[in-house]
N, C-alpha and C positions, 0 to 999 in steps of 0.2 A: 504494500500500500504506500502510495506516495504521500509525504506530509502535506497537510492542508490545514489552515487555521480554522476551517469550518467543522472539523470532525474530531471528537474526543479520542478516537482510536489512534490518531496520528502520533500521540505521545506514549502509546502503549509500549512498554518495554517487553520484548520477547525473550529476555534473558533466561527466565525459568520456563517459558512456554515451549518446551521441546517435546512434549508428549503429543502424539498424533491420535490418541485414543481417548478423547474427553467427551463424555456425554453430559451436556448441559440440559437440565429439565426445567423449563419455565413453569410456573404455577401461579394461580391467582384467579380471582373472580372475573367473569366476562366484563369488559370495559375498564378494568383496572389499569391497563397500559402494558401488559406483558408482551403483546405482539410487537409493539413499537420497540421495546427494549430488545426483544429477540431479533428483530430485523437489523437493527443497528449493530448489535453484538455480532451477528453473523457476517455483516460486511467487514467489521473490524478483524474478525478471525479468519475470514475467507472460508466459511463452512456453510453447510446447508441448514435451513430451518424446515423442520417437518411439523406442519400444523394440522391438527385433527379436524378443524372445521371445514376446510376445503375438501378433505378426504370424505367426510360424511356427506357433504353436499354433492360430491361426484357420485356417491352411491345412489342417492335419490335420483339424480339425473339419469343414471343408468337403469332406473326402474325398480330399485329395491324399495319396498314399501317403507314409509316412515314409521310404521308400527313395529318394524323389526328392530333389533338392538344395534342400530347403525352407529350409535355413539361409542359403544364398546368395540364394535368392529373397526371403527376409525382409529382407536387407540392401538388395536392389534396390527393394523396395517402400518401405522407409524412406527411401531416397535420393529416390525419386519424390515422396513426400509432403513431404520436406524441401525439395525444389526448388520445389514449389508454395507452401509457406509463405514461403520466402525471396523468391519472386517477388511475393508480396503485401506484402513489407516487414516480415515478422515474424522475430524471432530464433527459432532452433530448437536444441534439445538432442537429440542422438542418443545413445541408451543401448544399447550393445552391447559385446561383448568387444573387438572391434577389435584383435585380437592378431597380425595378419599384414599384410605389405606390401600385398597386394591391397585390403584394407579401407582402409588409410591413403591409398592412391592414389585410391580411390573418392571419399573425402571431399575430398582435395586438388582433384581434378578438378571436383567439384560446386562447391566454393568458387570456383574459376577461372571456371567456366561462368556462375555467378550473380553474380560480382563481390562475393562475400561475404567477410567476415573469418572466417578459420578459426582456432579455438583448440581444441587437444587437451587434455583433462584425464584423466590416468591415476590411478586409485585402486588402491592396494596395501594389503595388510594385512601389516604387518611381523612379526606373531606368527603363525607357521604353525599352531600348535595352535588358536588363536582363529579363524583363517580356516577351518580344517576344521570346528570346532564350529558356526560361523555357517552354513556351506554345508550341513552335514548336518542342521541344525535349522530351516532356513528353510522357510516356507510362504508362497508368494506368491499362491496362488489363481488361477493361470493355468490355466484348464480345459484338460486334455489335455496339459499340458507336464510332461515328466519332468525332474526336477532332475538335473544332472550328478553323477557320482560324484567323490569326492576324487581317485581315480586319473586320471580324465579331465581334471580341472582341472590336476593336476600335469603331465600330458603337454602341456598348452597353454602352460605357463609359459615354455618356451624361446623362443616366438615373440616375446616382448617384449624379449629380449636384443639383438636387432638393430635396434631402433627408434631412429632418429636424429632424428626430428622434434622441434622445439622444443615443449615441453609443460609444463604444471603437473603435478607429481606430488604426490598427497596420500596420507597414511597413515591408514587408517581406524581405527587404534588411538587417534588423536586423536578428540575428540568430533565429532559430526555438525555441531553449530553452529560449531565452530572450523574445520572443513574448508569449510563453506559460506562462512564469512566470508573465508577465504583465497582461495577461488575467486572470490568477488565482487570482492575487492581486485585479484586478478590480472586479471580481465576488464576492470575499469575502467582499470587501467594499460595492458593490452594494447590496448584500443580507442583509447587516446590516442596510440599510436605512429604 
């Protein structure tokens, strides 16, 4: 990556970043800002982002009924794609809510199977009114994907209360550049452990 004053990754020190088998798992409620962090982090690291929402929407467009467990299937597809990328020696960022133990366990097991370093990054929005505004105003352009309601997001919030994995927690009320810089610093330090 060429240095540029516009991007926080330009100052990222790759001194410790010599592993090619890092699985970064983004987590957070819909609309919290995790996809924005994941995208900029992927640009900085030169790796793929595997997002479950476009995968699920593709299933619906292919004719899989919405009453089928397409959410779970999207996680399984993302896991399979991540495994392939990790086997090729590429870092991978998984972008999904990841708000329940079965999801965390899925990524722990993938990291174990592939011998990859696993780092969870949770993105929260500390201002509930702003979070709701972002959710209700976002347009992601995922054909066939219905955005969740604020009520459904609130119902998912409790899942994160029991999460005990070590993780970096970012607040999307900070600037995107600041959060990407924190994530890059954390990943550099984490990969040196």
